[in-house]
C-alpha positions in Angstrom: 166.3 147.9 56.7 169.3 150.0 57.7 169.3 148.8 61.3 168.7 145.2 60.3 171.6 145.4 57.8 174.0 146.6 60.4 173.0 143.9 62.8 173.4 141.2 60.2 176.8 142.6 59.2 178.0 142.3 62.8 176.5 138.9 63.7 176.5 136.7 60.6 179.5 134.4 59.7 181.3 135.0 56.4 179.7 131.9 54.9 176.2 133.2 55.4 173.8 134.2 52.6 171.0 136.7 53.2 167.9 136.4 51.0 165.6 139.5 50.8 162.2 139.5 49.3 160.3 142.6 48.1 162.7 145.0 49.8 166.4 145.0 49.0 169.1 146.3 51.4 169.7 149.7 49.9 173.4 150.0 50.8 174.3 146.4 49.8 175.2 145.1 46.4 173.5 141.8 45.7 175.4 138.8 44.4 172.3 137.5 42.6 168.8 138.6 41.9 165.7 136.7 40.6 162.4 137.9 39.4 161.0 141.4 39.1 158.6 143.7 40.7 156.9 142.3 43.8 158.3 138.9 43.0 161.9 140.0 43.0 164.4 138.5 45.5 168.0 139.5 46.2 170.8 137.3 47.5 173.7 138.8 49.4 176.8 136.7 50.3 178.4 138.0 53.5 181.9 136.9 52.3 181.5 139.4 49.5 180.3 142.1 51.9 182.7 141.8 54.8 186.0 142.6 53.0 184.4 145.9 52.0 183.5 146.6 55.6 187.0 145.9 56.8 188.4 148.4 54.2 186.0 151.1 55.4 186.8 150.6 59.0 190.6 150.8 58.6 
């Protein structure tokens, strides 16, 4: 998931939303979650994620 996460961070536009099922992105903070256990999903909005990346890079 780490390699996929880095790829998505580089390539997705700010308006994108990533939905993960069963396996969350361990280094990302979800903007929403639904369900629990094997039926849990996580939503990540890239516009919430990318400002953090910009601060880390600077």
